[in-house]
A tleap script that builds the chain and sets N, CA, C and O, in Angstrom:
source leaprc.protein.ff14SB
mol = sequence {
  NMET SER ASP GLY LEU ILE LYS MET TRP VAL
  ALA LEU SER ALA ILE GLY LEU MET PHE ILE
  ALA VAL MET SER ILE SER VAL SER ARG MET
  LYS LEU LYS GLY ILE ILE LYS HIE VAL ILE
  THR LEU PHE ALA TYR VAL CYS MET ILE ILE
  ALA GLY ILE LEU ILE VAL PHE VAL VAL LEU
  SER GLY PRO VAL PRO CGLU
}
set mol.1.N position { -27.848 17.577 118.004 }
set mol.1.CA position { -26.673 17.428 117.607 }
set mol.1.C position { -25.766 17.664 118.574 }
set mol.1.O position { -25.693 18.655 119.300 }
set mol.2.N position { -25.014 16.619 118.550 }
set mol.2.CA position { -23.965 16.689 120.085 }
set mol.2.C position { -23.233 18.029 119.820 }
set mol.2.O position { -23.265 18.580 118.720 }
set mol.3.N position { -22.593 18.502 120.859 }
set mol.3.CA position { -21.733 19.339 120.900 }
set mol.3.C position { -20.495 19.230 119.935 }
set mol.3.O position { -20.224 20.141 119.153 }
set mol.4.N position { -19.829 18.185 120.018 }
set mol.4.CA position { -18.472 17.574 119.090 }
set mol.4.C position { -19.008 17.461 117.402 }
set mol.4.O position { -18.299 17.461 116.396 }
set mol.5.N position { -19.954 17.403 117.466 }
set mol.5.CA position { -20.504 17.474 116.102 }
set mol.5.C position { -20.819 18.874 115.045 }
set mol.5.O position { -20.689 19.085 113.839 }
set mol.6.N position { -21.326 19.711 116.294 }
set mol.6.CA position { -21.240 21.025 115.828 }
set mol.6.C position { -19.959 21.797 115.969 }
set mol.6.O position { -20.017 22.891 115.408 }
set mol.7.N position { -19.146 21.608 116.392 }
set mol.7.CA position { -17.709 22.018 116.798 }
set mol.7.C position { -17.054 21.348 115.255 }
set mol.7.O position { -16.426 22.182 114.604 }
set mol.8.N position { -17.130 20.207 114.752 }
set mol.8.CA position { -16.985 19.762 113.697 }
set mol.8.C position { -17.463 20.372 112.395 }
set mol.8.O position { -16.720 20.571 111.434 }
set mol.9.N position { -18.730 20.650 112.431 }
set mol.9.CA position { -19.381 21.339 111.173 }
set mol.9.C position { -18.715 22.965 111.419 }
set mol.9.O position { -18.415 23.639 110.434 }
set mol.10.N position { -18.581 23.346 112.428 }
set mol.10.CA position { -18.080 24.870 112.610 }
set mol.10.C position { -16.641 24.688 111.662 }
set mol.10.O position { -16.602 25.147 110.521 }
set mol.11.N position { -15.488 23.975 112.265 }
set mol.11.CA position { -14.428 24.045 111.945 }
set mol.11.C position { -14.255 23.511 110.139 }
set mol.11.O position { -13.526 24.107 109.346 }
set mol.12.N position { -15.073 22.328 109.797 }
set mol.12.CA position { -15.388 22.436 108.346 }
set mol.12.C position { -15.586 23.269 107.475 }
set mol.12.O position { -15.025 23.301 106.379 }
set mol.13.N position { -16.648 24.244 108.008 }
set mol.13.CA position { -17.007 25.381 107.132 }
set mol.13.C position { -15.997 26.354 107.293 }
set mol.13.O position { -15.699 26.963 106.266 }
set mol.14.N position { -15.273 26.712 108.545 }
set mol.14.CA position { -13.983 27.512 108.351 }
set mol.14.C position { -12.849 27.095 107.175 }
set mol.14.O position { -12.298 27.902 106.426 }
set mol.15.N position { -12.639 25.672 107.196 }
set mol.15.CA position { -11.948 25.166 106.389 }
set mol.15.C position { -12.352 25.403 104.590 }
set mol.15.O position { -11.569 25.572 103.655 }
set mol.16.N position { -13.843 25.336 104.583 }
set mol.16.CA position { -14.297 25.977 103.411 }
set mol.16.C position { -14.123 27.229 102.895 }
set mol.16.O position { -13.974 27.524 101.709 }
set mol.17.N position { -14.158 28.181 104.151 }
set mol.17.CA position { -14.115 29.442 103.668 }
set mol.17.C position { -12.418 30.187 103.624 }
set mol.17.O position { -12.157 31.243 103.047 }
set mol.18.N position { -11.684 29.553 104.184 }
set mol.18.CA position { -10.225 29.315 103.679 }
set mol.18.C position { -10.170 29.064 102.541 }
set mol.18.O position { -9.505 29.905 101.937 }
set mol.19.N position { -10.694 28.015 101.711 }
set mol.19.CA position { -10.529 27.498 100.497 }
set mol.19.C position { -11.131 28.524 99.294 }
set mol.19.O position { -10.628 28.833 98.214 }
set mol.20.N position { -12.096 28.829 99.761 }
set mol.20.CA position { -12.764 29.821 98.793 }
set mol.20.C position { -12.082 31.289 98.760 }
set mol.20.O position { -12.106 32.068 97.807 }
set mol.21.N position { -11.313 31.535 100.342 }
set mol.21.CA position { -10.524 32.907 100.275 }
set mol.21.C position { -9.465 32.531 99.360 }
set mol.21.O position { -9.446 33.255 98.364 }
set mol.22.N position { -8.561 31.609 99.384 }
set mol.22.CA position { -7.412 31.314 98.643 }
set mol.22.C position { -7.590 31.139 96.912 }
set mol.22.O position { -6.720 31.446 96.097 }
set mol.23.N position { -8.815 30.623 96.619 }
set mol.23.CA position { -9.106 30.353 95.439 }
set mol.23.C position { -9.694 31.935 94.887 }
set mol.23.O position { -9.237 32.232 93.784 }
set mol.24.N position { -10.503 32.831 95.416 }
set mol.24.CA position { -10.523 34.070 95.398 }
set mol.24.C position { -9.708 35.006 94.945 }
set mol.24.O position { -9.950 35.852 94.085 }
set mol.25.N position { -8.312 34.759 95.807 }
set mol.25.CA position { -7.103 35.700 95.793 }
set mol.25.C position { -6.357 34.988 94.566 }
set mol.25.O position { -5.738 35.809 93.889 }
set mol.26.N position { -6.272 33.828 94.165 }
set mol.26.CA position { -5.647 33.496 93.317 }
set mol.26.C position { -6.367 33.983 91.899 }
set mol.26.O position { -5.595 34.483 91.081 }
set mol.27.N position { -7.919 33.878 91.484 }
set mol.27.CA position { -8.291 34.367 90.414 }
set mol.27.C position { -8.080 36.052 90.628 }
set mol.27.O position { -7.574 36.552 89.624 }
set mol.28.N position { -8.282 36.766 91.425 }
set mol.28.CA position { -8.102 38.395 91.375 }
set mol.28.C position { -6.780 38.637 91.017 }
set mol.28.O position { -6.541 39.608 90.299 }
set mol.29.N position { -5.843 37.880 91.417 }
set mol.29.CA position { -4.707 38.410 91.081 }
set mol.29.C position { -3.990 37.980 89.847 }
set mol.29.O position { -2.960 38.512 89.433 }
set mol.30.N position { -4.632 36.941 89.268 }
set mol.30.CA position { -4.285 36.345 87.697 }
set mol.30.C position { -4.909 36.858 86.728 }
set mol.30.O position { -4.433 37.056 85.610 }
set mol.31.N position { -6.485 37.216 87.242 }
set mol.31.CA position { -7.240 37.240 85.831 }
set mol.31.C position { -7.994 38.506 85.856 }
set mol.31.O position { -8.490 38.968 84.829 }
set mol.32.N position { -8.094 39.101 87.059 }
set mol.32.CA position { -9.073 40.171 87.186 }
set mol.32.C position { -8.093 41.473 87.331 }
set mol.32.O position { -6.923 41.472 87.716 }
set mol.33.N position { -8.877 42.561 86.926 }
set mol.33.CA position { -8.402 44.003 86.693 }
set mol.33.C position { -9.277 45.206 87.235 }
set mol.33.O position { -10.445 44.825 87.310 }
set mol.34.N position { -9.160 46.271 87.561 }
set mol.34.CA position { -10.255 47.205 88.071 }
set mol.34.C position { -10.795 47.078 89.217 }
set mol.34.O position { -10.125 46.515 90.082 }
set mol.35.N position { -11.757 47.421 89.456 }
set mol.35.CA position { -12.686 47.447 90.471 }
set mol.35.C position { -12.940 46.102 90.785 }
set mol.35.O position { -12.403 45.733 91.829 }
set mol.36.N position { -13.565 45.313 90.218 }
set mol.36.CA position { -13.738 43.742 90.214 }
set mol.36.C position { -12.375 43.231 90.986 }
set mol.36.O position { -12.532 42.862 92.150 }
set mol.37.N position { -11.346 43.192 90.552 }
set mol.37.CA position { -10.285 42.719 91.336 }
set mol.37.C position { -10.213 43.108 92.929 }
set mol.37.O position { -9.979 42.258 93.788 }
set mol.38.N position { -10.444 44.500 93.223 }
set mol.38.CA position { -10.625 44.801 94.773 }
set mol.38.C position { -11.652 44.174 95.477 }
set mol.38.O position { -11.474 43.614 96.559 }
set mol.39.N position { -13.017 44.270 94.737 }
set mol.39.CA position { -13.936 43.755 95.462 }
set mol.39.C position { -13.761 42.215 95.678 }
set mol.39.O position { -13.991 41.742 96.791 }
set mol.40.N position { -13.429 41.557 94.816 }
set mol.40.CA position { -12.985 40.078 95.355 }
set mol.40.C position { -12.122 39.986 96.044 }
set mol.40.O position { -12.341 39.149 96.919 }
set mol.41.N position { -11.060 40.508 96.118 }
set mol.41.CA position { -10.208 40.602 96.854 }
set mol.41.C position { -10.523 40.761 98.519 }
set mol.41.O position { -10.145 39.948 99.362 }
set mol.42.N position { -11.292 41.977 98.791 }
set mol.42.CA position { -11.982 42.111 100.103 }
set mol.42.C position { -12.709 41.162 100.405 }
set mol.42.O position { -12.661 40.759 101.567 }
set mol.43.N position { -13.487 40.603 99.569 }
set mol.43.CA position { -14.429 39.593 100.034 }
set mol.43.C position { -13.521 38.252 100.059 }
set mol.43.O position { -14.205 37.316 100.476 }
set mol.44.N position { -12.459 37.940 99.807 }
set mol.44.CA position { -11.550 37.047 100.415 }
set mol.44.C position { -11.121 37.139 101.381 }
set mol.44.O position { -10.939 36.166 102.113 }
set mol.45.N position { -10.759 38.601 101.759 }
set mol.45.CA position { -10.111 38.729 103.142 }
set mol.45.C position { -11.015 38.896 104.128 }
set mol.45.O position { -10.608 38.824 105.288 }
set mol.46.N position { -12.389 39.147 103.869 }
set mol.46.CA position { -13.634 38.823 104.796 }
set mol.46.C position { -13.684 37.443 105.223 }
set mol.46.O position { -13.790 37.058 106.388 }
set mol.47.N position { -13.601 36.743 104.203 }
set mol.47.CA position { -13.643 35.145 104.431 }
set mol.47.C position { -12.577 34.531 105.299 }
set mol.47.O position { -12.809 33.631 106.107 }
set mol.48.N position { -11.341 35.093 105.077 }
set mol.48.CA position { -10.156 34.547 105.700 }
set mol.48.C position { -10.669 35.069 107.242 }
set mol.48.O position { -10.773 34.174 108.080 }
set mol.49.N position { -10.951 36.272 107.611 }
set mol.49.CA position { -11.002 36.706 108.850 }
set mol.49.C position { -12.257 35.877 109.774 }
set mol.49.O position { -12.189 35.329 110.875 }
set mol.50.N position { -13.153 36.009 109.029 }
set mol.50.CA position { -14.603 35.158 109.496 }
set mol.50.C position { -13.623 33.592 109.719 }
set mol.50.O position { -13.297 33.152 110.822 }
set mol.51.N position { -13.329 33.026 108.545 }
set mol.51.CA position { -12.285 31.602 108.951 }
set mol.51.C position { -11.320 31.629 110.288 }
set mol.51.O position { -11.281 30.608 110.975 }
set mol.52.N position { -10.751 32.467 110.565 }
set mol.52.CA position { -9.743 32.809 111.487 }
set mol.52.C position { -10.598 33.044 112.658 }
set mol.52.O position { -10.020 32.517 113.609 }
set mol.53.N position { -11.715 33.591 113.054 }
set mol.53.CA position { -12.491 33.847 114.170 }
set mol.53.C position { -13.015 32.090 114.336 }
set mol.53.O position { -12.673 31.413 115.305 }
set mol.54.N position { -13.686 31.679 113.463 }
set mol.54.CA position { -14.355 30.264 113.739 }
set mol.54.C position { -13.308 29.479 114.291 }
set mol.54.O position { -13.426 29.013 115.425 }
set mol.55.N position { -12.218 29.272 113.549 }
set mol.55.CA position { -11.279 28.517 114.235 }
set mol.55.C position { -10.463 28.766 115.718 }
set mol.55.O position { -10.040 27.908 116.493 }
set mol.56.N position { -10.409 29.988 115.807 }
set mol.56.CA position { -10.063 30.475 117.195 }
set mol.56.C position { -11.054 30.262 118.234 }
set mol.56.O position { -10.638 30.352 119.389 }
set mol.57.N position { -12.422 29.966 118.035 }
set mol.57.CA position { -13.346 29.713 118.441 }
set mol.57.C position { -13.429 28.035 118.814 }
set mol.57.O position { -13.417 27.561 119.950 }
set mol.58.N position { -13.488 27.520 117.928 }
set mol.58.CA position { -13.163 25.687 117.837 }
set mol.58.C position { -12.058 25.575 118.910 }
set mol.58.O position { -12.312 24.847 119.869 }
set mol.59.N position { -11.040 26.110 118.876 }
set mol.59.CA position { -9.613 25.824 119.587 }
set mol.59.C position { -9.802 26.209 121.157 }
set mol.59.O position { -9.476 25.557 122.149 }
set mol.60.N position { -10.418 27.448 121.063 }
set mol.60.CA position { -10.455 27.832 122.459 }
set mol.60.C position { -11.591 27.223 123.155 }
set mol.60.O position { -11.580 27.607 124.325 }
set mol.61.N position { -12.329 26.623 122.972 }
set mol.61.CA position { -13.659 26.020 123.487 }
set mol.61.C position { -13.177 24.990 124.019 }
set mol.61.O position { -13.798 24.759 125.057 }
set mol.62.N position { -12.228 24.111 123.798 }
set mol.62.CA position { -11.779 23.125 124.297 }
set mol.62.C position { -12.347 21.544 124.116 }
set mol.62.O position { -13.126 21.279 123.200 }
set mol.63.N position { -11.987 20.742 124.862 }
set mol.63.CA position { -12.500 19.448 124.172 }
set mol.63.C position { -14.065 19.295 124.938 }
set mol.63.O position { -14.463 19.810 125.982 }
set mol.64.N position { -14.651 18.523 124.130 }
set mol.64.CA position { -15.913 18.299 124.514 }
set mol.64.C position { -16.096 16.955 125.361 }
set mol.64.O position { -15.679 15.851 125.012 }
set mol.65.N position { -16.810 17.251 126.564 }
set mol.65.CA position { -16.791 15.997 127.351 }
set mol.65.C position { -18.027 14.705 126.643 }
set mol.65.O position { -19.052 14.825 125.973 }
set mol.66.N position { -17.398 13.701 127.121 }
set mol.66.CA position { -17.842 12.516 126.425 }
set mol.66.C position { -19.400 12.075 127.155 }
set mol.66.O position { -20.015 11.089 126.750 }
savepdb mol mol.pdb
quit
């Protein structure tokens, strides 16, 4: 795989992690209570942090030469 294609997959996985984080936070705030709510919220924040690191990696790595 080329460098550009790898960066595309990394960015797409970061977007997927952000989607999972948003859905997890929404479910935990509306439907859950107790310790499960806190576990799901923690999972969502970890997903968002990992997604942010991946996006920073993609942006700071610069353009891919052809």
